[in-house]
N, C-alpha and C positions, 0 to 999 in steps of 0.2 A: 735618619736616625736617629737618638736620643738620648743620651746616657745619665748616669747617674747613678750617683754614690750613695750608698751606704753604709752608718757610722754604729756599728754596736755601742751603745752608749750605759746598757746594762746586765742582766742576765738574760732577760729575750726581748728588750726593747732597742728599736735601730729608730736613726733618723733617718732622709730618704732626702736628698737636694738633688739639684743639676751640680754636672760635674763643671768645676770651676767656678763653684758659687765661693765666698770668704765665708770662712768661719763668723765673723762679728756681723756679717750679711742674715746669720737665721735669729730666724724669732728668738720671745723670752718664753713665751709658751706653745704648747705643740696641742695638734689635734689630733688622733688616735684614725689612723683608717679601718674603715671598718669591713671591706672591698676589699681586694690588688688592685693590684694597675692592671692594662690587659694586652695582649698582645706584647708579652714581654718575651724575647727570644731566648738569653740566658742570662746567667749569674757567676759575676767572673770573679776568679781571688788571683791577684796577679800573683802573692806571697802565702806559699803553704799555709803561714801563720794562719792565715784568717781560713780556713780553710770550712772550719768547727761553728762558726759564725753563720757562715752561710749554707751549711745542713740543717742550720736552728732556723734565719728567713726561708728555706724550703719549705719545714715541716709545714711552720706557720699559713707560708704560699697554701701548700696541698690542703691542710685543715680550713681556711675562709674558703679560699677558690675550689674546693675539687680537687682531683686526685686526678680528673680521665686526662691531664694535659701538663705533666710535669712542670717545672720549668728547672733545664737543665742546668747543670754547675761544671764548670772551666775551670782549673788550679794548674794556673801556667805563664808561659809567657805571652806577650802578644800574637804570636802567632801561631798560638795553641787557637786564643778565641778568634783570629777569620776564619784558621780552620773551619772553628764552629759556628760561627753565624752562614761562612759561605755553603757550608749542607744545610743549612738551615732555607737557608735561599732557592737554593736548585730543590730543596721538595715542598718548599711551596710554588715554585713556578709549575709544578709534573703536575700539585694538587690546582693547579689554574688551568692548566691546559688539559687535564680532564674532565677538569668541570667546564671548558666550554665545549670539547667536546659534546659532552653530555647533552648541552645545551643545543651543541647544532642537532642533533640527531633529535630529543624532542621537537623545537619546533620546523624540522624537517617531516614528522608523524604527522604533528599540528595540520603541516600544510596540508598533507593528502588523504588527513583524515576530515575533513574543512575543504576537500576539492571533492573526494570520492563516499566518504563512505560516512558523512555526518545523518542521521537519522529521521527526517523530518516527521513533525506530526500527524498520527494517521491524517487529526482535520482537514489540516492541508492537502496531508495527499490528495485523499477526499474531495477537494473542492479543486483542487487544478487538474481531479481526469473528469470531473464534471463541465471544469471551464472548457478543456478539448473536444469531447465531446459533443459541445453544443447541441445534438438532437437529442429528444425523449432517447434513454436506454433502460435495457431490459437489467435489472435488479433481481431478480429471482422468477427462477422459471420452477414449477414443479413437475414430475414423473411423468411418464405419458399414461396417460388416463384407463383404467380398462374396468371402470363400472359406473355407476350413476347415481343417482340419490333424486327421491323426488322433495320438492322445496314447498316445506309446510307456510300452513295462512290461515286467514279467518276468512268466509263469504261474504261479511261485509267489511270487516276493517276492527283493530281492537278499540272500545272502548277507550283507554287512555291509551298518552304514546308509548311503546316501551313492555306492551303489555303481549304484544301480538308470540305464537307460538314462531321461531325461527331458528335455522339455522345458523352454530357460531362458530366463524371462526376464524382463529388464530393467525395474523401475520409478521412475519418472520421481518424485521428491519425495523424502522425508526421515522416517525413520520417530516422528517428533515427530508427533501429534496422527492419527497414522494407525490406520484403524478398520475397514478390510476392503474386499477387491475385491472387485467379480463377475466372472467367469468366463459366459460365452456358450455355450449348450451347442447345437451344430446336430445331433446324433447324439448319442442315450444308448448307445446300447449292450447289448449284451445278454448275460445271462449270469450264473453267480456271481459277481461281479468285482468292487473299489472304487475308482473313483478318488484320488489322494494328491494331497495338494500340501503346501509348504513353504516359507513367509515366512523367509528368513535374511538377516544384516548380514555380508556378509563383512571392513568394517571393525571390526565387534567382534569377527568369527569364534565368530558365536552364532545358534544359529535361534531366532526368534520369536516363530514359531508352526507349529501342522501341520491340517493336514483330514487325515478320511479320509470319503468318500460310498460309498454303495455305490449299485453301478447301479441297483438296485430307484427308488432318491429319485431319479433321475434326470432329469427330460422337457426337450423342447426348450424352450430361453431361457434367460434369467439367471440363473444359481445362484448366490447371494450368499455367499461365503469372512467369514467375523466375526474380531475379538476379540474377549473378553467386557470389555474395557474399552482406550478408546484410549492407545495407545500412549506414553508416553513420554519415548519411547529418543531415543537423538541423533543415528542412524546415516543419512546419508545415504548405503548403497551398495542397496540395496533389491535382491534379487533371488527372482523367486517359481520355484518349482519343481514341472511338475506328469507323475504317471506316474500307472498303471496297475499294478494285480497279479491274476492270477484273468482268468474271462469271456471269450464266445466271439469279441465282436466290441467293438473297444476302442471307446472314446466319441471322438467327434469334435469340436472346439470350433472357434468360427467367429474367420478371419485379420481386420483389416485392415488398409490399406494403411499405411507410415512416412509419409511425406510426405518432410518435410523430418527429422524422427526417425530416420533411419541409424539412432543405437549402440540404438533401443532392440526394436530386429527380436531375434526366439526366435532362441536358438542348439538344433539337437539335443547332446545328451550322445553318441549315438551314430547318426551321419545314416542309416547303411543302418535303422534301426524307421522314419525319414519317408517320404512317399511323395515324388515329386517334381514334386509340385506349390504345397509350400509348403517357399521359399524364401530369401524375400525380404517379408514380413509380420511383420505384430508381432499376440499375441495382442488378440483384440477383449474390453477389459477394463475395469471404471471402478471409479474409488480413490474408499475416501469418509474420509471427516477429522472429527471431533470436538474437543472437550475433553480437553486432555490427564488422564490417567486415569483418568478421568468411566466409572463402569460405567453402560453401558446397557444390559447384556443379564446376567440376572442367575442366569437359569436355562435347562434347556434349552427347557421349556417355554414361556420368556416371548419365542419369536421365531417362533411358526411369525405367517404374515400376515397372520392373523386379527386380533392381537395388537400387533402391531410397531408402531412408532411412523411418523411419516412423515418425511421429508429435503427437506430444502431444497436447491434448485440453480436458483445462478445463470443467466439467461441470458448469451448467450456474446454479447461483442460486437459480431461479424459479424450477428447476426440484431437489433440493435439499431438495427446501420447504417443499414440499408436499411429505414427508416422514412418514411412519406410522408406530404405534407396530402393531408387530403379536401376540404379545404374552402378553396380559393384565398385566399391574402393579397397583397397590394399592399401596400408601403411604402417611402420612402427608406431607413433602414435595419434591420440582420436583425430578423425574425421568424422564423424560422423553421430548422431546421437539425440535424446530430448533431456535439454536440460534442466526440465521443471521448471516451473512459473510460467509455463507456456508458451518455453522457448526452445528454437531447433537450432541444433548446429551439422552445418553443410558446408564443408572445408572446400575450397576450388582445387582439382589434380588437377597437371598433366593437359594433354590438349582439350579436353573434350570437356564439357560443361557436366561439373556433378548435377543430380537431379533425385530430387524422395518426393513423396507426393501425399499430402492428407486426403484420405474418404471423409469429405463432409456428409450429413443425414438430412434428410431431406428437411427443406428449412423454406419454408410460405414468404410467395413473394420474393424469395431469393432474387434480388440487384446488381449487389456489388458485394465485393472480401477486398479486404485491404492487411497487410501487417507492417509492420519496422523490418528494418535490414539494417545492421551495421557493422563494421568490426569493432568485437571485443577486447584486441591486445592492443594496448599502446604504443608495444615497440612495434608492429607492423611498420613498416619502413616501405609496401610495398603498395600505391596509390592507384584507383579506378580499379581495381575487384567491381567487375557484376552482379548483382543480381537480380533476379527474375520472377513474376508470377503468370502462371495459364490456369486458366479454366478452361475444362476438356467435362464431355459425358462420363462416367464412370467408366473402366474399362480400354480407356486411351493410354498408347504403350508411353512413353519419354520421349523417343523421334521423334511419332507425329507432332507430339506436343510441344516439342521448341521448334517444329517446320510451322507451324501453324495450321497442321488440316485436321479439320473437324475440331475447332476448340468453341468455347462461349465465348471468352473472353482473357485477354492479356497483355499487361504488361510489357511497355519498352526495354533494355535493358538497360538496365541502371547502373553508375560508374560510383560506387561508392570511397570517397576521396580521403579520410580523414577518420584517424582511429575515433571510435566513440560517439561519432557522433548518425546519430539513426535517420534514416530518408523509410519515407514513406513509401511505399507502394499499392494502386492501389487497380484492380481487375474491375471496370466497372460492364455486366451486362446488357447485350441489347434489349433482352426482354425478361418478364419476372419470369423463375424460375422455381419450380415446386418439387423438382425430383435430385435427389443427390447427388453430391457431385467430385469432381478430384482436380484438389489443389495440389498441382504440380508447382516444386520449387528448384529453383537454377542457381548455377555459382559458377563460377569460369574467372581467368589466369585477364589481366591483358593483354597479353601478348604469352603467345608456347614459349616455354622454359623450363628451366630448372623450380620446383616448388618451394616459395619463399617461405621463408623458417615467420609462422606470429600470424600467417595470414588465415584466419578462422574470422567466419562471416553469421552470424547469431539471426535467425528470424525470432522476430514474436510479438504480440499487442494483436492478435490474429481478431478482424473485428466482421462480422457481414450485415451489409444495408437492404432491410427490406421494404414492401413498395405497399404503402396501407392500403391500396384496394387490393390487392392482392392475399394477403395477411390478414385483413376479416373482415369476414360478409356481413357486418351490419353496421350502418356507423353510428361513431363515437357516443354516446350516452354524458352529459355535463352533469355535475352533481346544482340543487335543483338549492344548496343552501351552500352560498359559499366558502372559502379555505380560512379568511377572517371570522367567518362568526363562529361568534362562541353561546352553545348552548347545551345548558344543563342535564345530566343524563339524569332520567328516567328509570331507573331500573325495577325490572317485575318484581314482585313477591315470588312468582312461581323458580325463579332462575336462581339457581346454582351459584 
């Protein structure tokens, strides 16, 4: 600590000097203090006679430096001064300790936030999800078709590109990672004609791709229209236009109800060309995506159904939410339930494995079902909790599923050795299946005994893989225009 002497030399003027300096060491001229010194703990007057002078100094101090932290005054012996300084020292120490505690708490919260709760930007999440999938994946699936609509067109084709009568269908999603669309053909039509489709980006004023399919290549079922590589464009205003040229009877495409997605109803460019049945629906479509820029198809002969790669489809959350127990459990805490976002809690209890089932609807060309299983509580001290998947026809009980009687596919027991680390469970079918199946979920303890605390097993990220040859009855059609070709739109004058 540094000590200073304050000497009153006028009605309200003081001289501040280092304690112990001689009087003759003072300069002949003085510079006034505009700002009081900081971190002053106490003003001390050994003699009560000087108390009034200190009051004047304290008033000046408060007026110049603010009254939030006034400097206290001590009048008395050196023992009184030591007591005041000691009290101030203890108070400052307690403040430092409290500040350190808050700092440690903030650092711990920051570490926890960075480790578990930091929000990754949506673009990064989308890119990571795409990289994990690898295979083309489904990004949109329209509701079940309930009607059909005739494709408009002209016998010989339009004189000016963009003036043909057509069905206009707005597409959900963006162009980035867009790989293709499936159209459901209800009637392939007759005669020497062709079906045409064009993908437009209205905000870019460009045609991203075009397709042409002869009527002879059409049959009832899904028609896959594909780009040679997943699009790397950034357009968010995609429109699909479909029309026909030539032929005796135009093909008909299946349509689905829009539900709440009224903005995705298809529109005829010339209403007179359409029948009166299809006025408030959307085309039955499936949109596929992949890693932007990655070439999935190299040549025309590489896209035949027998040679095409499989595709991965996420199980809808509404389907997972219908999970139910097949072996009753009772406990004073949650042991089973749908947790939202496609996650299912199934705690292992007692000696018999816990069991639940998810009824999956008919999926054409189903070849594989997979999911992730993890211990979602970091406090779990019980290693090697077991998880298992079994795929059976509908109606098979948990005992037969566990024993392997009449099952379509099953995984071995997978040991979950570390909390919060997911393990991928994959059940692959021997043959593609087009009928509904039951997906049985099992969990068990590593050995019989008391129920361990915090032993929570969660299943999530349910996905199915479909076989191209069984899912699509027609070969994939590659776009005539490359994804990188930039063509300016020629809008029809009659188009609204």
